[in-house]
Phi, psi and omega in degrees: 000321182293322181291329176294320180294324179296321177296319179293327176292337181284344178256169184274078185299320182299309181295323175296322178296319180297318179296320180294323178298313179295326179297322180293321177297317179289328176296323177294322178291324179296312178302320182290318182294322180297316180293319180294336178280356177097007179280149178300154184300323186286338186294309178295328179293310180295319180297327180287330179280317187276319182268311181046065175208099190306309182298318181296324181291316178299318180295318182298311181290324180295320180290320178294318179296333180273004176090017182284169176287134181302324178297318176297323179295316179296315182295320179293322179294318175298321178298320177292332180275354180296339178295341181286341181293307177295328176299322177296322180293328187290339181244035179302324179299334183295329186259011179289135182057032179256133179306150183303321183296316180293325179293320178298315176300318180296320178301330178285339183264003181293120172222168179303317185289318180297320180290320181298315178293325180294308184291343179286344180277152190277325187239164183298316181300316179292323178297317181295316182295315180299320181295309181294321180294314180288316180302308182291324179297315177294322179295318180291309186289326176298312182290326175296314177300319179294319178300310179302320182293320180291319180292329179284346177065227183274011184295329179234039183286348176259084180296332182293325182293318184269347178082012182295323182293339181266347186297314184294307178296331178294317178291318178299321177298316177297327181285330183271351182304317178299326183291341183283358175288336176282128187298312180302315179295318180297316178296316179299319180295314182292318179295318178297321178296321179292320180295315178297320179296316183291315183297328181296340178284343187233337186251157179288165181302139180103315181295318179304320182293319177296318182295325180298340178298342178304325183296341181283334188302309178304319181297317178298316181296320182292325177292322183288332181277351178274105183274142177294142183287140179283141178297142182289000000 
């Protein structure tokens, strides 16, 4: 038990807890918005367990609430989730020598936040701990938040008034601020944000975020071209 606690201390437990808290707030707003849009109570709850992808769920409900076709809603949600494919490759070491059933569960828990906390760790053991801790924490808090939101019905359907829609990005921005001290990371972040902002004026939801990944390419290439110095 003591060795497990040491491993937990090796990851950023406080930041993971903050993200989970913000996730619960956004989940509550999603549940309330879904009910206010006229969807049955069970739909957002089941969707959160089976799909577990916040942005895709918002897109799906938004299209249905606007009177869109369910097939178009599913297609748009799937398109937004394609970003998880490269994210899954980036944490391949987390699933090495893992039983198939646990690997299947882990693939369901892949989110932007779980991957970000995982790749930030220096060794495989810490990366694995960070991924599972964040993934399970987000899954639990998101579903609790959605359940509370659906039971609350339309009581908090105006997320703009309460600021729930801004809670998650505000906390994420605070978490990435230390990483912006690195010049390459800072340039990639600013360029990616500019690409996403401009693309959002012309492209449907989900595509601007994917397009913003172009900003990472120069940083990756510059890192790859820096060869280690040979010892004298």
